The first five atom37 places (N, CA, C, CB, O) and aatype in JSON, in Angstrom:
{
  "aatype": [20, 20, 20, 20, 20, 20, 20, 20, 20, 20, 20, 20, 20, 20, 20, 20, 20, 20, 20, 20, 20, 20, 20, 20, 20, 20, 20, 20, 20, 20, 20, 20, 20, 20, 20, 20, 20, 20, 20, 20, 20, 20, 20, 20, 20, 20, 20, 20, 20, 20, 20, 20, 20, 20, 20, 20, 20, 20, 20, 20, 20, 20, 20, 20, 20, 20, 20, 20, 20, 20, 20, 20, 20, 20, 20, 20, 20, 20, 20, 20, 20, 20, 20, 20, 20, 20, 20, 20, 20, 20, 20, 20, 20, 20, 20, 20, 20, 20, 20, 20, 20, 20, 20, 20, 20, 20, 20],
  "atom_mask": [
    [1, 1, 1, 1, 1],
    [1, 1, 1, 1, 1],
    [1, 1, 1, 1, 1],
    [1, 1, 1, 1, 1],
    [1, 1, 1, 1, 1],
    [1, 1, 1, 1, 1],
    [1, 1, 1, 1, 1],
    [1, 1, 1, 1, 1],
    [1, 1, 1, 1, 1],
    [1, 1, 1, 1, 1],
    [1, 1, 1, 1, 1],
    [1, 1, 1, 1, 1],
    [1, 1, 1, 1, 1],
    [1, 1, 1, 1, 1],
    [1, 1, 1, 1, 1],
    [1, 1, 1, 1, 1],
    [1, 1, 1, 1, 1],
    [1, 1, 1, 1, 1],
    [1, 1, 1, 1, 1],
    [1, 1, 1, 1, 1],
    [1, 1, 1, 1, 1],
    [1, 1, 1, 1, 1],
    [1, 1, 1, 1, 1],
    [1, 1, 1, 1, 1],
    [1, 1, 1, 1, 1],
    [1, 1, 1, 1, 1],
    [1, 1, 1, 1, 1],
    [1, 1, 1, 1, 1],
    [1, 1, 1, 1, 1],
    [1, 1, 1, 1, 1],
    [1, 1, 1, 1, 1],
    [1, 1, 1, 1, 1],
    [1, 1, 1, 1, 1],
    [1, 1, 1, 1, 1],
    [1, 1, 1, 1, 1],
    [1, 1, 1, 1, 1],
    [1, 1, 1, 1, 1],
    [1, 1, 1, 1, 1],
    [1, 1, 1, 1, 1],
    [1, 1, 1, 1, 1],
    [1, 1, 1, 1, 1],
    [1, 1, 1, 1, 1],
    [1, 1, 1, 1, 1],
    [1, 1, 1, 1, 1],
    [1, 1, 1, 1, 1],
    [1, 1, 1, 1, 1],
    [1, 1, 1, 1, 1],
    [1, 1, 1, 1, 1],
    [1, 1, 1, 1, 1],
    [1, 1, 1, 1, 1],
    [1, 1, 1, 1, 1],
    [1, 1, 1, 1, 1],
    [1, 1, 1, 1, 1],
    [1, 1, 1, 1, 1],
    [1, 1, 1, 1, 1],
    [1, 1, 1, 1, 1],
    [1, 1, 1, 1, 1],
    [1, 1, 1, 1, 1],
    [1, 1, 1, 1, 1],
    [1, 1, 1, 1, 1],
    [1, 1, 1, 1, 1],
    [1, 1, 1, 1, 1],
    [1, 1, 1, 1, 1],
    [1, 1, 1, 1, 1],
    [1, 1, 1, 1, 1],
    [1, 1, 1, 1, 1],
    [1, 1, 1, 1, 1],
    [1, 1, 1, 1, 1],
    [1, 1, 1, 1, 1],
    [1, 1, 1, 1, 1],
    [1, 1, 1, 1, 1],
    [1, 1, 1, 1, 1],
    [1, 1, 1, 1, 1],
    [1, 1, 1, 1, 1],
    [1, 1, 1, 1, 1],
    [1, 1, 1, 1, 1],
    [1, 1, 1, 1, 1],
    [1, 1, 1, 1, 1],
    [1, 1, 1, 1, 1],
    [1, 1, 1, 1, 1],
    [1, 1, 1, 1, 1],
    [1, 1, 1, 1, 1],
    [1, 1, 1, 1, 1],
    [1, 1, 1, 1, 1],
    [1, 1, 1, 1, 1],
    [1, 1, 1, 1, 1],
    [1, 1, 1, 1, 1],
    [1, 1, 1, 1, 1],
    [1, 1, 1, 1, 1],
    [1, 1, 1, 1, 1],
    [1, 1, 1, 1, 1],
    [1, 1, 1, 1, 1],
    [1, 1, 1, 1, 1],
    [1, 1, 1, 1, 1],
    [1, 1, 1, 1, 1],
    [1, 1, 1, 1, 1],
    [1, 1, 1, 1, 1],
    [1, 1, 1, 1, 1],
    [1, 1, 1, 1, 1],
    [1, 1, 1, 1, 1],
    [1, 1, 1, 1, 1],
    [1, 1, 1, 1, 1],
    [1, 1, 1, 1, 1],
    [1, 1, 1, 1, 1],
    [1, 1, 1, 1, 1],
    [1, 1, 1, 1, 1],
    [1, 1, 1, 1, 1]
  ],
  "atom_positions": [
    [[0.84, -1.17, 0.0], [0.0, 0.0, 0.0], [0.89, 1.24, 0.0], [-0.96, -0.01, 1.22], [1.99, 1.23, 0.56]],
    [[0.42, 2.3, -0.63], [1.19, 3.54, -0.66], [0.64, 4.54, 0.34], [1.17, 4.13, -2.07], [-0.57, 4.63, 0.58]],
    [[1.57, 5.3, 0.92], [1.24, 6.32, 1.9], [1.94, 7.61, 1.52], [1.64, 5.87, 3.32], [3.03, 7.6, 0.94]],
    [[1.3, 8.72, 1.86], [1.93, 10.03, 1.72], [2.36, 10.47, 3.11], [0.97, 11.07, 1.06], [1.56, 10.51, 4.04]],
    [[3.63, 10.79, 3.24], [4.17, 11.33, 4.47], [4.42, 12.82, 4.21], [5.5, 10.58, 4.93], [5.37, 13.19, 3.52]],
    [[3.56, 13.66, 4.77], [3.65, 15.1, 4.56], [4.55, 15.72, 5.62], [2.24, 15.76, 4.6], [4.4, 15.43, 6.81]],
    [[5.47, 16.56, 5.19], [6.37, 17.25, 6.1], [5.74, 18.59, 6.46], [7.8, 17.44, 5.47], [5.43, 19.39, 5.58]],
    [[5.56, 18.83, 7.74], [4.91, 20.03, 8.24], [5.95, 20.92, 8.89], [3.76, 19.68, 9.24], [6.74, 20.46, 9.71]],
    [[5.96, 22.19, 8.51], [6.98, 23.11, 9.02], [6.33, 24.43, 9.37], [8.1, 23.32, 7.97], [5.24, 24.75, 8.9]],
    [[7.0, 25.19, 10.22], [6.47, 26.49, 10.62], [7.55, 27.57, 10.68], [5.8, 26.38, 11.97], [7.38, 28.6, 11.34]],
    [[8.65, 27.33, 9.99], [9.75, 28.29, 10.02], [9.98, 28.97, 8.69], [11.01, 27.61, 10.46], [9.39, 28.57, 7.68]],
    [[10.82, 29.99, 8.68], [11.03, 30.75, 7.46], [12.07, 30.16, 6.51], [11.44, 32.13, 7.81], [12.07, 30.5, 5.33]],
    [[12.96, 29.29, 7.0], [14.08, 28.86, 6.17], [13.94, 27.46, 5.64], [15.33, 28.96, 6.95], [12.97, 26.75, 5.91]],
    [[14.93, 27.08, 4.87], [15.0, 25.73, 4.32], [15.75, 24.83, 5.3], [15.69, 25.73, 2.95], [16.19, 25.27, 6.36]],
    [[15.88, 23.58, 4.94], [16.62, 22.64, 5.76], [18.07, 23.07, 5.9], [16.54, 21.23, 5.17], [18.65, 23.64, 4.97]],
    [[18.64, 22.8, 7.05], [20.06, 23.09, 7.28], [20.89, 22.04, 6.53], [20.4, 23.08, 8.81], [20.36, 21.01, 6.12]],
    [[22.18, 22.29, 6.35], [23.03, 21.27, 5.72], [23.0, 19.93, 6.48], [24.46, 21.78, 5.63], [23.04, 18.87, 5.86]],
    [[22.92, 19.99, 7.79], [22.85, 18.76, 8.58], [21.54, 18.02, 8.33], [22.99, 19.08, 10.08], [21.53, 16.79, 8.19]],
    [[20.44, 18.77, 8.26], [19.15, 18.16, 7.97], [19.13, 17.58, 6.56], [18.02, 19.18, 8.13], [18.62, 16.48, 6.35]],
    [[19.68, 18.3, 5.59], [19.77, 17.78, 4.22], [20.54, 16.47, 4.18], [20.45, 18.82, 3.29], [20.13, 15.53, 3.49]],
    [[21.65, 16.39, 4.92], [22.45, 15.16, 4.94], [21.65, 14.02, 5.56], [23.76, 15.39, 5.74], [21.69, 12.9, 5.04]],
    [[20.94, 14.28, 6.64], [20.13, 13.23, 7.29], [18.99, 12.78, 6.38], [19.57, 13.74, 8.63], [18.66, 11.6, 6.34]],
    [[18.4, 13.72, 5.66], [17.33, 13.38, 4.72], [17.88, 12.49, 3.6], [16.7, 14.66, 4.12], [17.24, 11.52, 3.21]],
    [[19.07, 12.83, 3.1], [19.69, 12.0, 2.05], [19.92, 10.57, 2.54], [21.02, 12.62, 1.59], [19.68, 9.61, 1.79]],
    [[20.39, 10.41, 3.77], [20.61, 9.08, 4.34], [19.28, 8.33, 4.45], [21.29, 9.17, 5.73], [19.2, 7.15, 4.09]],
    [[18.25, 9.01, 4.93], [16.93, 8.39, 5.04], [16.39, 8.01, 3.66], [15.94, 9.35, 5.74], [15.87, 6.91, 3.49]],
    [[16.52, 8.89, 2.69], [16.07, 8.59, 1.32], [16.79, 7.36, 0.77], [16.3, 9.8, 0.4], [16.16, 6.49, 0.17]],
    [[18.1, 7.3, 0.97], [18.86, 6.15, 0.49], [18.36, 4.85, 1.13], [20.36, 6.34, 0.79], [18.3, 3.81, 0.47]],
    [[18.02, 4.92, 2.4], [17.49, 3.74, 3.09], [16.13, 3.34, 2.51], [17.35, 4.01, 4.62], [15.87, 2.15, 2.29]],
    [[15.26, 4.32, 2.25], [13.97, 4.01, 1.65], [14.15, 3.29, 0.32], [13.14, 5.29, 1.44], [13.46, 2.31, 0.03]],
    [[15.1, 3.76, -0.49], [15.37, 3.13, -1.79], [15.88, 1.72, -1.58], [16.39, 3.97, -2.6], [15.39, 0.78, -2.21]],
    [[16.87, 1.56, -0.71], [17.5, 0.25, -0.49], [16.52, -0.79, 0.03], [18.65, 0.39, 0.49], [16.65, -1.97, -0.28]],
    [[15.54, -0.35, 0.82], [14.59, -1.29, 1.41], [13.29, -1.44, 0.61], [14.26, -0.86, 2.82], [12.37, -2.14, 1.03]],
    [[13.23, -0.77, -0.55], [12.08, -0.93, -1.43], [10.85, -0.11, -1.04], [11.71, -2.35, -1.48], [9.75, -0.4, -1.51]],
    [[11.01, 0.89, -0.19], [9.88, 1.72, 0.24], [9.73, 2.99, -0.61], [10.05, 2.1, 1.69], [8.67, 3.61, -0.6]],
    [[10.77, 3.36, -1.32], [10.78, 4.63, -2.07], [9.83, 4.58, -3.25], [12.19, 4.95, -2.55], [9.86, 3.63, -4.04]],
    [[8.99, 5.6, -3.37], [8.2, 5.8, -4.58], [8.57, 7.16, -5.17], [6.66, 5.73, -4.28], [8.96, 7.24, -6.34]],
    [[8.46, 8.21, -4.37], [8.76, 9.56, -4.84], [8.85, 10.48, -3.63], [7.68, 10.07, -5.85], [8.25, 10.2, -2.59]],
    [[9.58, 11.57, -3.76], [9.63, 12.57, -2.69], [9.99, 13.92, -3.3], [10.66, 12.17, -1.59], [10.54, 14.0, -4.4]],
    [[9.67, 14.97, -2.56], [10.04, 16.3, -3.03], [9.8, 17.35, -1.97], [9.27, 16.64, -4.29], [8.93, 17.21, -1.11]],
    [[10.59, 18.39, -2.05], [10.38, 19.56, -1.21], [9.53, 20.57, -1.97], [11.73, 20.18, -0.76], [9.5, 20.55, -3.2]],
    [[8.87, 21.43, -1.25], [8.0, 22.41, -1.87], [8.49, 23.83, -1.57], [6.55, 22.24, -1.39], [9.13, 24.07, -0.55]],
    [[8.18, 24.75, -2.47], [8.49, 26.15, -2.25], [7.69, 26.71, -1.07], [8.21, 26.97, -3.51], [6.72, 26.1, -0.63]],
    [[8.11, 27.84, -0.59], [7.44, 28.5, 0.53], [5.99, 28.82, 0.17], [8.18, 29.78, 0.94], [5.67, 28.97, -1.01]],
    [[5.1, 28.92, 1.16], [3.7, 29.22, 0.88], [3.5, 30.48, 0.03], [2.94, 29.38, 2.17], [2.55, 30.56, -0.75]],
    [[4.38, 31.45, 0.17], [4.24, 32.69, -0.6], [4.39, 32.44, -2.1], [5.28, 33.71, -0.13], [3.99, 33.29, -2.9]],
    [[4.95, 31.32, -2.5], [5.11, 31.0, -3.92], [3.89, 30.31, -4.52], [6.34, 30.13, -4.12], [3.85, 30.03, -5.72]],
    [[2.89, 30.03, -3.69], [1.71, 29.28, -4.13], [0.76, 30.15, -4.95], [0.98, 28.7, -2.93], [0.71, 31.37, -4.78]],
    [[0.02, 29.51, -5.82], [-1.1, 30.13, -6.53], [-2.3, 29.19, -6.38], [-0.75, 30.39, -8.06], [-2.2, 28.0, -6.66]],
    [[-3.41, 29.73, -5.95], [-4.64, 28.96, -5.8], [-5.53, 29.25, -7.01], [-5.38, 29.32, -4.46], [-5.73, 30.41, -7.39]],
    [[-6.06, 28.18, -7.62], [-6.95, 28.32, -8.77], [-8.31, 27.76, -8.38], [-6.37, 27.58, -10.02], [-8.4, 26.63, -7.9]],
    [[-9.35, 28.54, -8.6], [-10.72, 28.1, -8.34], [-11.52, 28.23, -9.63], [-11.38, 28.94, -7.18], [-11.85, 29.33, -10.06]],
    [[-11.83, 27.09, -10.24], [-12.57, 27.08, -11.49], [-13.9, 26.35, -11.31], [-11.74, 26.44, -12.61], [-14.36, 25.65, -12.22]],
    [[-14.52, 26.5, -10.15], [-15.77, 25.8, -9.87], [-16.97, 26.5, -10.5], [-15.98, 25.69, -8.38], [-18.02, 25.88, -10.64]],
    [[-16.85, 27.74, -10.87], [-18.01, 28.48, -11.36], [-17.88, 28.92, -12.81], [-18.25, 29.68, -10.48], [-18.5, 29.9, -13.23]],
    [[-17.06, 28.21, -13.57], [-16.99, 28.47, -15.0], [-15.92, 29.44, -15.44], [-18.27, 28.98, -15.43], [-15.59, 29.47, -16.63]],
    [[-15.37, 30.21, -14.56], [-14.28, 31.11, -14.92], [-13.19, 30.97, -13.85], [-14.77, 32.6, -15.03], [-13.44, 31.19, -12.66]],
    [[-12.02, 30.6, -14.29], [-10.92, 30.36, -13.35], [-10.5, 31.65, -12.66], [-9.72, 29.72, -14.06], [-10.27, 32.68, -13.31]],
    [[-10.42, 31.58, -11.34], [-9.91, 32.7, -10.55], [-8.57, 32.29, -9.97], [-10.92, 33.11, -9.41], [-8.45, 31.23, -9.37]],
    [[-7.56, 33.14, -10.16], [-6.21, 32.86, -9.68], [-5.9, 33.81, -8.53], [-5.16, 33.02, -10.83], [-6.09, 35.03, -8.64]],
    [[-5.43, 33.25, -7.42], [-5.11, 34.04, -6.24], [-3.69, 33.71, -5.8], [-6.12, 33.78, -5.1], [-3.35, 32.54, -5.63]],
    [[-2.88, 34.71, -5.6], [-1.52, 34.49, -5.11], [-1.55, 34.1, -3.64], [-0.65, 35.75, -5.3], [-2.42, 34.53, -2.88]],
    [[-0.6, 33.27, -3.27], [-0.45, 32.9, -1.87], [-1.14, 31.59, -1.54], [-0.98, 33.98, -1.0], [-1.81, 31.01, -2.39]],
    [[-0.97, 31.14, -0.32], [-1.5, 29.83, 0.07], [-3.02, 29.82, 0.17], [-0.89, 29.41, 1.4], [-3.66, 30.86, 0.3]],
    [[-3.58, 28.62, 0.12], [-5.02, 28.41, 0.24], [-5.54, 28.88, 1.59], [-5.37, 26.93, 0.03], [-6.58, 29.52, 1.68]],
    [[-4.8, 28.55, 2.64], [-5.18, 28.98, 3.99], [-3.99, 29.69, 4.63], [-5.63, 27.77, 4.86], [-2.84, 29.34, 4.38]],
    [[-4.29, 30.66, 5.44], [-3.25, 31.34, 6.21], [-3.04, 30.53, 7.48], [-3.65, 32.83, 6.54], [-3.97, 30.33, 8.27]],
    [[-1.84, 30.07, 7.68], [-1.55, 29.23, 8.83], [-0.08, 29.36, 9.17], [-1.92, 27.75, 8.56], [0.75, 29.62, 8.3]],
    [[0.24, 29.18, 10.44], [1.64, 29.19, 10.86], [2.37, 27.98, 10.29], [1.75, 29.21, 12.41], [3.52, 28.08, 9.87]],
    [[1.69, 26.83, 10.28], [2.29, 25.61, 9.74], [1.88, 25.43, 8.28], [1.85, 24.38, 10.58], [0.81, 25.85, 7.86]],
    [[2.76, 24.79, 7.52], [2.49, 24.58, 6.1], [3.17, 23.32, 5.62], [2.96, 25.79, 5.27], [4.06, 22.79, 6.28]],
    [[2.74, 22.83, 4.47], [3.33, 21.65, 3.84], [4.65, 22.05, 3.2], [2.35, 21.03, 2.79], [4.68, 22.85, 2.26]],
    [[5.74, 21.5, 3.72], [7.07, 21.86, 3.23], [7.64, 20.84, 2.25], [8.02, 22.02, 4.39], [8.56, 21.15, 1.5]],
    [[7.09, 19.64, 2.25], [7.58, 18.59, 1.37], [6.81, 17.31, 1.65], [9.09, 18.36, 1.54], [5.87, 17.3, 2.44]],
    [[7.23, 16.23, 1.0], [6.5, 14.97, 1.17], [7.34, 13.81, 0.68], [5.16, 15.01, 0.43], [8.27, 13.96, -0.11]],
    [[6.99, 12.65, 1.18], [7.46, 11.38, 0.65], [6.24, 10.57, 0.26], [8.36, 10.6, 1.69], [5.23, 10.59, 0.96]],
    [[6.33, 9.87, -0.84], [5.36, 8.83, -1.17], [6.11, 7.52, -0.95], [4.79, 8.97, -2.68], [7.13, 7.27, -1.59]],
    [[5.6, 6.71, -0.04], [6.29, 5.47, 0.3], [5.4, 4.27, 0.05], [6.75, 5.49, 1.76], [4.17, 4.37, 0.02]],
    [[6.03, 3.14, -0.12], [5.35, 1.85, -0.22], [5.62, 1.12, 1.1], [5.86, 1.01, -1.47], [6.77, 0.97, 1.5]],
    [[4.55, 0.67, 1.77], [4.7, -0.05, 3.03], [3.66, -1.15, 3.1], [4.56, 0.91, 4.23], [2.56, -1.02, 2.56]],
    [[4.01, -2.23, 3.76], [3.11, -3.39, 3.85], [1.83, -3.04, 4.59], [3.81, -4.54, 4.55], [0.76, -3.56, 4.28]],
    [[1.93, -2.15, 5.58], [0.75, -1.78, 6.36], [1.02, -0.46, 7.07], [0.39, -2.9, 7.39], [2.11, 0.11, 6.97]],
    [[0.02, 0.01, 7.79], [0.12, 1.3, 8.48], [1.22, 1.3, 9.53], [-1.21, 1.67, 9.12], [1.9, 2.3, 9.71]],
    [[1.41, 0.18, 10.23], [2.46, 0.12, 11.25], [3.84, 0.38, 10.65], [2.44, -1.25, 11.96], [4.64, 1.11, 11.23]],
    [[4.11, -0.21, 9.51], [5.4, 0.01, 8.83], [5.49, 1.46, 8.37], [5.56, -0.95, 7.61], [6.54, 2.09, 8.53]],
    [[4.41, 1.99, 7.82], [4.41, 3.39, 7.35], [4.67, 4.34, 8.51], [3.07, 3.73, 6.67], [5.41, 5.31, 8.36]],
    [[4.06, 4.08, 9.66], [4.26, 4.96, 10.82], [5.69, 4.89, 11.34], [3.29, 4.59, 11.94], [6.26, 5.9, 11.75]],
    [[6.26, 3.71, 11.34], [7.66, 3.56, 11.77], [8.59, 4.34, 10.84], [8.07, 2.06, 11.8], [9.49, 5.06, 11.29]],
    [[8.37, 4.19, 9.53], [9.19, 4.93, 8.57], [8.98, 6.44, 8.71], [8.87, 4.49, 7.13], [9.93, 7.21, 8.64]],
    [[7.74, 6.85, 8.91], [7.44, 8.27, 9.06], [8.14, 8.85, 10.29], [5.92, 8.49, 9.15], [8.63, 9.98, 10.25]],
    [[8.18, 8.09, 11.37], [8.87, 8.56, 12.58], [10.35, 8.77, 12.3], [8.69, 7.55, 13.74], [10.95, 9.72, 12.78]],
    [[10.94, 7.88, 11.52], [12.35, 8.03, 11.14], [12.53, 9.22, 10.2], [12.87, 6.74, 10.47], [13.52, 9.95, 10.29]],
    [[11.57, 9.43, 9.29], [11.63, 10.6, 8.41], [11.51, 11.89, 9.18], [10.53, 10.52, 7.35], [12.19, 12.87, 8.88]],
    [[10.64, 11.91, 10.18], [10.48, 13.09, 11.03], [11.78, 13.44, 11.72], [9.37, 12.87, 12.07], [12.16, 14.61, 11.81]],
    [[12.45, 12.42, 12.22], [13.74, 12.65, 12.88], [14.78, 13.16, 11.89], [14.25, 11.35, 13.56], [15.54, 14.08, 12.19]],
    [[14.8, 12.57, 10.7], [15.79, 12.95, 9.69], [15.63, 14.41, 9.26], [15.68, 12.03, 8.47], [16.62, 15.14, 9.15]],
    [[14.4, 14.83, 9.02], [14.19, 16.19, 8.51], [13.98, 17.21, 9.63], [12.99, 16.22, 7.57], [13.94, 18.41, 9.39]],
    [[13.83, 16.7, 10.87], [13.65, 17.58, 12.04], [12.37, 18.4, 11.93], [14.86, 18.51, 12.2], [12.35, 19.58, 12.27]],
    [[11.32, 17.75, 11.45], [10.02, 18.39, 11.27], [8.92, 17.42, 11.7], [9.82, 18.84, 9.78], [9.15, 16.21, 11.77]],
    [[7.73, 17.95, 11.98], [6.58, 17.06, 12.17], [6.17, 16.51, 10.83], [5.39, 17.81, 12.85], [6.4, 17.13, 9.79]],
    [[5.57, 15.32, 10.85], [5.05, 14.73, 9.62], [3.64, 14.19, 9.87], [5.99, 13.6, 9.1], [3.25, 13.92, 11.01]],
    [[2.89, 14.05, 8.8], [1.55, 13.46, 8.82], [1.54, 12.3, 7.83], [0.43, 14.53, 8.47], [2.08, 12.42, 6.73]],
    [[0.94, 11.19, 8.22], [0.86, 10.02, 7.36], [-0.59, 9.79, 6.94], [1.43, 8.76, 8.07], [-1.49, 9.78, 7.77]],
    [[-0.79, 9.61, 5.63], [-2.14, 9.32, 5.13], [-2.03, 8.28, 4.01], [-2.84, 10.62, 4.61], [-1.16, 8.38, 3.15]],
    [[-2.92, 7.28, 4.04], [-2.89, 6.28, 2.96], [-3.53, 6.82, 1.7], [-3.61, 5.0, 3.4], [-4.43, 7.66, 1.74]],
    [[-3.05, 6.32, 0.55], [-3.74, 6.6, -0.71], [-4.97, 5.71, -0.77], [-2.8, 6.36, -1.95], [-4.95, 4.57, -0.29]],
    [[-6.03, 6.21, -1.35], [-7.26, 5.42, -1.49], [-7.2, 4.56, -2.73], [-8.48, 6.34, -1.55], [-8.14, 3.82, -3.02]]
  ]
}
């Protein structure tokens, strides 16, 4: 089963060199153990554009969808046998990136 591990952050900067190194080690482990599907970091919320085309004419708004102290800073898509494995991996990812994470299964 695939899970999305969302990285949650509330600071102004990017990962430190130490955090980047720990993330690389964690990513390499995910690949070696067959859990890796995809991962990526995201730009700051100020770089977001929200598009709403529910009423026939697309409206574009600069900035994040919601104003919040915390935001989605990146993610991993992992393959895990079950939720217990996904949670264990997510805990290790949280430690590696020094951020909170959220785990959600794909439907």
